[in-house]
Every structure is written in structure tokens, then in C-alpha cells.
SEVEX-100652 format. One record per residue (C-alpha): residue in one letter; x, y, z. Coordinates in steps of 0.5 Angstrom, whole numbers, padded with zeros to 4 digits, always signed. Each point is the difference from the previous one (the first is absolute). Layout:
<pts>
aXYZ ...
</pts>
This chain:
<pts>
m+0000+0000+0000 p+0005+0005+0002 r+0004-0001-0007 l-0007+0000-0004 r-0002+0007+0004 a+0007+0003-0002 a-0001-0002-0007 v-0007+0003+0000 l+0003+0007+0003 a+0006+0000-0005 s-0005-0001-0006 i-0004+0006+0003 a+0006+0004+0001 a+0002-0001-0008 v-0007+0002-0002 s-0001+0006+0004 t+0008+0003-0001 p+0000+0005-0006 a+0003-0004-0005 l+0005+0003-0006 a-0005+0001-0006 a+0000-0002-0007 e+0006+0003-0004 i-0005+0002-0005 s-0003+0005+0005 h+0006+0002+0004 v+0001+0008+0000 a+0005+0003+0003 s-0002+0004+0007 s+0003+0006+0004 f-0002+0004+0006 e-0002-0007+0003 q+0000+0000+0008 d+0005-0006+0000 a+0003+0002-0007 p+0001+0008-0001 f+0003-0002-0007 g-0001-0005-0005 m+0003-0001-0007 f+0002-0006-0004 i+0004-0002-0006 d-0001-0005-0005 v+0006-0003-0005 g-0003-0005-0005 y+0003-0004-0005 e-0005-0002-0006 r+0000-0004-0006 t-0005-0001-0005 q-0001-0005-0006 h-0005+0002-0005 r-0001-0005-0005 a-0006+0000-0006 k-0002-0004-0006 i-0001+0005-0006 i-0005-0002-0005 r-0003+0003-0006 e-0007+0000-0003 y+0001-0002-0007 h-0005+0000-0006 q+0000-0006-0004 d-0005-0004-0005 g-0006+0005+0002 a+0001-0001+0008 v+0005+0003+0005 s+0004-0004+0005 d+0005+0001+0005 v+0007-0002-0002 t+0006-0001+0005 e+0006+0005-0001 l+0004+0002+0005 r+0003-0002+0007 f+0001+0006+0005 t+0004+0001+0006 n+0002+0006+0005 i+0004-0001+0006 d+0000+0006+0004 t+0004+0001+0006 r+0000+0006+0005 l+0002+0003+0007 n-0006+0003+0003 l+0001+0005+0006 d-0005+0003+0004 l-0001+0004+0006 h-0006+0000+0005 l+0000+0006+0005 g-0005+0001+0005 l-0003+0008+0000 w-0005-0001+0005 k-0004-0006+0004 d-0001-0005-0005 l+0001+0005-0006 e+0006-0002-0005 f+0004+0003-0005 h+0004-0004-0005 y+0005+0000-0006 g+0002-0005-0004 v+0005+0000-0006 p+0002-0006-0004 i+0006-0001-0003 v-0001-0005-0007 f+0007-0004-0001 q-0003-0003-0006 q-0006-0001-0005 n+0002-0005-0005 r-0005-0002-0005 t+0001-0006-0005 w-0004-0002-0006 g+0000-0006-0004 y-0004-0004-0005 a-0004-0005+0004 v+0001-0008-0001 g-0002-0002-0007 t+0000+0007-0003 n+0005+0003-0004 d+0002+0005-0006 s-0004-0005-0005 n-0007+0000+0004 s+0000+0006+0004 t-0005+0005-0002 i+0006+0005+0003 a+0005-0002-0006 n-0005-0001-0005 n-0003+0007+0000 c-0003+0003-0006 v-0003+0007+0003 q+0003+0007+0001 a-0002+0004+0006 n-0005+0004-0004 g-0004-0006-0003 a+0003+0000-0007 l+0003-0007-0002 l+0008+0000-0001 d-0001-0003-0006 p-0007-0002-0004 n+0003-0007-0001 c+0002-0001+0007 a-0006-0004+0003 t+0000-0005-0006 t+0008-0001-0002 g+0003+0003+0007 a+0003+0006-0005 g+0003+0006+0005 r-0002-0004+0006 r+0003+0004+0006 s+0001-0002+0008 l-0004+0004+0005 f+0007+0000+0004 d+0006-0004-0001 l-0001-0007+0004 s+0006-0004-0003 s+0003+0000+0007 n-0003+0002+0007 i-0001+0007+0001 d+0002+0003+0006 t-0001+0007+0004 f+0003+0003+0006 r-0003+0005+0005 g+0002+0002+0007 g+0001+0006+0004 l-0003+0004+0006 g-0008-0001+0000 d-0005+0005+0002 m-0001+0002+0007 t-0006-0001+0004 f-0002+0005+0006 g-0006-0002+0004 l-0004+0001+0006 a-0004-0006+0004 y-0004+0001+0006 a-0003-0006+0005 f-0007+0003+0002 f+0000-0007+0005 n+0006-0003+0003 e-0002-0007+0003 k+0007+0001+0004 k-0003+0005+0004 d-0007-0003-0001 d-0001-0007-0001 t-0008+0001-0001 k+0001+0003-0006 p+0004-0002-0007 t+0006+0004-0002 w-0003+0004-0006 v+0005+0004-0004 v-0001+0005-0005 g+0005+0003-0005 v+0002+0004-0006 d+0007-0001-0004 y+0002+0005-0005 t+0005-0003-0005 a+0004+0006-0004 p+0003-0001-0007 t+0007+0001+0002 a+0003-0006-0004 d+0003+0002-0007 l-0004-0001-0005 l-0001-0006-0004 d+0001+0001-0008 p-0002-0007-0003 t+0004+0003-0007 v+0007+0000+0004 p+0004-0006-0001 t+0002-0004+0007 s+0006-0004+0002 p+0003-0003+0006 d+0005+0006+0000 a-0005+0005-0002 r-0007-0002+0004 g-0006+0004-0002 a-0004+0004+0005 i-0006-0002+0003 g-0005+0006+0002 d-0007+0001-0004 r+0000+0007+0003 t-0007-0001+0003 h-0003+0002+0007 r-0003-0005+0004 y-0005+0001+0006 k-0001-0007+0004 f-0006+0000+0005 y-0001-0006+0004 t-0003-0003+0007 t+0002-0006+0004 f-0003-0004+0005 s+0003-0005+0005 k-0002-0003+0006 r+0003-0005+0005 v-0004-0007+0001 g+0004-0004+0004 a+0006-0002-0004 a-0003+0002-0006 d+0001+0008-0002 p-0005+0000-0007 y+0001+0006-0004 f-0004+0004-0006 q+0003+0006-0004 i-0004+0003-0006 h+0004+0005-0004 y+0000+0004-0006 t+0005+0004-0004 l-0002+0006-0004 p+0005+0002-0006 y+0001+0007-0003 h+0005+0003-0005 g+0007+0003+0003 p+0005+0005-0003 g+0003-0002-0007 w-0004-0007-0001 y+0001-0004-0006 s-0004+0000-0006 n+0001-0004-0006 c+0000+0006-0004 d+0006+0002+0003 h+0003-0004-0005 p-0005-0001-0006 d+0002-0006-0004 p-0003-0002-0006 r+0003-0007+0001 t-0005-0001+0006 m-0005+0005+0000 g-0006+0000-0005 r+0000+0007-0001 p+0005+0004+0004 e-0001+0007-0004 n-0007+0000+0004 c+0005+0001+0007 g-0001+0007+0003 t-0007+0002-0004 d-0006+0003+0003 q-0003-0007+0000 w+0006-0004+0003 s+0004+0004+0005 r+0006-0002+0004 a-0005-0002+0006 q-0004-0004-0004 t+0006-0004-0004 g+0004-0001+0006 v+0001-0004+0006 q-0007-0002+0004 a+0002-0004+0006 a-0005-0005+0003 h-0004+0001+0006 v+0001-0006+0005 g-0004-0002+0005 g-0001-0007+0004 f+0000-0003+0007 v+0005-0004+0004 f-0003-0005+0005 g+0003-0005+0005 s+0003-0002+0007 e+0006+0000+0004 f+0000-0006+0004 n+0005+0001+0006 a+0004-0006+0002 y+0003+0004+0006 d-0002+0006+0003 e+0003+0004+0006 p-0002+0007+0000 s+0004+0002+0006 m+0006-0002-0003 h-0002+0003-0007 q+0001-0007-0003 k-0004-0004-0005 v+0000-0005-0005 a-0006+0000-0005 i-0001-0004-0007 d-0004+0005-0005 l-0005-0003-0005 r-0003+0005-0005 g-0004+0000-0006 v+0000+0006-0005 a-0005+0003-0005 t+0002+0006-0005 y-0004+0003-0005 v+0004+0004-0006 s-0004+0005-0004 p+0002+0001-0008 g+0005+0005-0001 r+0006+0002-0005 y+0007-0002+0004 y+0006-0004-0001 n-0002-0007+0000 e+0003-0007-0002 m+0001+0002-0007 s+0002+0007+0000 d+0007-0001-0001 l-0001-0004-0006 f-0004+0006-0004 n+0003+0005+0004 k-0006+0004+0002 l-0005+0000+0006 l-0006-0005-0002 y-0007+0000+0002 t-0001-0006+0005 a-0007-0003+0001 e-0003-0001+0007 y+0002-0006+0005 i-0001-0003+0006 e+0006-0003+0004 l-0001-0005+0006 g+0005-0003+0004 a+0002-0003+0007 a+0006+0001+0005 f+0003-0003+0005 g+0005+0003+0005 f+0003+0000+0007 t+0001+0006+0005 a+0005-0001+0006 h+0001+0006+0005 a+0007-0002+0004 a-0001+0006+0004 d-0003+0007+0000 y+0005+0003-0005 v+0001-0006-0005 h-0005-0003-0004 l+0000-0005-0006 r-0005-0001-0006 a+0000-0005-0006 s-0005-0002-0005 a-0001-0003-0006 t-0006+0003-0005 w-0003-0004-0006 t-0005+0004-0004 y-0003-0002-0007 r-0003+0005-0005 t-0006-0001-0004 e+0001+0000-0007 y+0000+0007-0003 t+0002+0004-0007 l+0007+0003+0000 t-0002+0004-0007 d-0007+0003+0001 e+0000+0007-0003 s-0006+0003-0002 i+0000+0002-0008 g-0002+0007+0001 r-0006+0005+0002 d-0006+0002-0003 t+0001+0008+0000 d-0005+0002-0005 g-0006-0004+0003 n-0002-0004-0006 g+0001-0007+0004 t+0006-0003-0003 v+0007+0001+0000 d+0002+0003-0007 v+0007-0003-0001 s-0001+0001-0008 t-0004+0007+0000 n+0002+0003+0006 p+0007-0003+0002 l+0001+0005+0006 e-0005-0004+0004 l+0005-0006+0000 n+0004-0001+0006 p+0007+0001-0001 n+0002-0006+0004 y-0004-0005-0003 d+0004-0005-0004 w-0003-0004-0005 r+0004-0006+0001 v-0001-0001+0007 d-0006+0004+0003 m-0005-0002-0006 p-0005-0006+0003 s+0003-0007-0003 r+0007+0003+0001 r+0001+0002+0007 f+0005-0003+0005 r-0003-0003+0007 a+0004-0002+0006 s-0002-0007+0003 e+0002-0004+0006 t+0003+0006+0003 s+0003-0002+0007 i+0004+0004+0005 l+0004-0003+0005 r+0003+0006+0005 i+0005-0002+0006 d+0001+0005+0006 v+0004+0001+0006 v+0000+0006+0004 g+0004+0002+0006 t-0003+0005+0005 l+0003+0004+0005 n-0004+0003+0005 f+0001+0006+0004 
</pts>
């Protein structure tokens, strides 16, 4: 009986003692009674492997089918530095900057595809829709590849990424009142501080291209978490609003008749730079999951937990740098998609001053179109885009070789594996 009573009392004490909150809802706090100053610094290494199969619509024998063309791989490695500073009780300011060591992209023919059967190599159409040769479709005369794939293509990018500044406030904090969940509301501003990415500039391992799209991004999010025994379930919903920044890129900065159907329309009243330039995607989604505490000793600021989570993200249509932009040397209008995935990680608090987190996240994207420019705009109000009689209505970005239905490229079987290791110094 004495042992049973001791065990019950220990269990009650473990439940009633304020526990360390889930990491996703953790905010720095200052001017507390027992902690006048709160700050922590995250130093994280991140490696992301992005792979996709690129397929193409192909019109043959009166029907449109999909043919497999390419395999795409991107390896991204970076160092993430984040500062979290308590401004007041449960009010945090945070600042982050990524240092991107590499974004190495590779394209190559998929298995079973080569110069003899690829629609890329056996192209008969120019960007303006005209045939390269009148006999091209029947005899192959004048055929010209969309881009050279006699060997794998590689591009190399990197550099200092966009900086993020944000505020987060915990309206409720279960460490102070365990009858309520922890509820955090935050807003992040990502400034266009990275050098401008120009897809027309060649890259090499010794001359890496820039990575910035010169877009302001405003992220709004709210997070809930509540400790229930050994579990600490959480839920977060987020939305990111993009807006043009200074000096954003437009394909009309380098009008090229080889990749644009009507570059002479660039800068006209119907096709301003804002209409032909980058149009960053809106992003929204949610994160849900739970930490499971294998060991938790709040009095010693020690904790070991396993983190299991699911993610779902919606990405809207937009014109931006996608999986094929380097091949066509321009930004491409990309269709919407949904990204679904799961993550497994662990958290270890060795003491109040040192924390360690590691996680692996795998996500899968629904199939989406990579070359999806609209043909133009009906500016005279007659209900159609008059390509022949009113060519000013034609979108200068439109490429008849790849944006026309039955010739478009799509990404399928897209999978992304990200590994994160983060060390935290708590002050």
C-alpha cells in the first residue's frame, strides 16, 4: 500500500506540475517573476531533396495522351539562423535568415525516353506558333529540340536568402494556467533581401546564381496546443500573402522570340510589367500532430519527446521559378496544387540552456501543370482573344510550343524529403 500510494502521488504531481509546452507553440517571454529576460537562438541545418517526373501532353491520332519525358532532382542545403527575443510577457519578436549553400538542379531523360522518341527533341513548332518547316510534321525536316538534353543539364544556385521578421503572442499559456490550452497568434514578414534570380543568366559551381524573387511575404498563423498526460497535441493554421517587392523580375526584361510567342507586346498598355512579371503564389494550410513525452522533468528543465505530425498545404496558381524555368530561361505560369505529408522527429532538452531537435519530413504534391500561361486577354470586348486580327491581345509570355493544350508539361510523382537538425541556446 505505501508503494501504491507513493506511485499515485507521483502521478498526480507529474500531471499538476507545469510542463514544457510543445515546441511549435513555444514563445520567448520576458519580465516574468522568475525570468526577467527571455531569449533563445536556433541554429539549424536543413537538407531537402525534391524529385519529380515531368510528363507532357501529346496529341497523336486524334487523341491527347501523356508521355513521360524527364526526371528532375533538386538538392537544397542551408543553414537557418533564428533569434527569438521576449519583448514582454508571452510576446516574442523573432528574426531569421537562411544561408543557402546550394540549390543544385538536374534534369535528364526518364527511363525509356531518348532523342529518337522524345517530343522535346522532335519539336516542329516555334514559340510564335509557326512551323519550323512545312514538312516537319511528316518528314522531320527542320526539327529543333526545345532544349539540349543530349546529356544531363545542371544548374547551380545559392546565397543569402530572404530575411524574416515576426511577432508572436501567447494569449493563453498553459505553463501559467493549466486549465487552458496554449494559444499563440503570430505574423511574419519576409523581406525581399536576397539577390534577384534571373533565369537567363548561366550558372556553374563556381558562379552560383541568385535565389531571390523580390517578393514581400506576409504570413499569418495561429497555433493551439494542450498537454494531456504524456501527449501534447497541437494544431496550426497559416496563410501567406505575397506582394511585389522592389525590382521584381519579368520575362519582358529579356524579351526573347525563342521562348515568347509575342515579345513585341511587352510594355504595351494591355501588357504592363506588373502583368507579365512574377506572380508569387498564395500559400495556406495547416499542421497537426502531437508530441509524446517519454521523459519530462520541468523542475530540471529536462524533456525527451517524440513528435509526430501531418501537414497539408495549398499553393495557388502563379508565375514563378518552377521545375522547368532554367530550361526555358524564364518564369513559368504554374497551376495550383496541394502538398500532403508527414513528419517524424524528436526533441531533447538536456537543461534549461541547451535543446536539440531533429526531424524528417516527407511530402507528396498532387499533379500540376508547369507551363500554363493564358493565351491572352479580350481587350476589345468581343468575347474572344483575337490572335490574328488583334495581336495586341496575345499574352507576350505565351509559348505555342508548351502552353497550348496538348503540348503542356506537368509535374507528377513529386516527392520532397527534408531533414532538419536544430540546436537551441536558451538565455
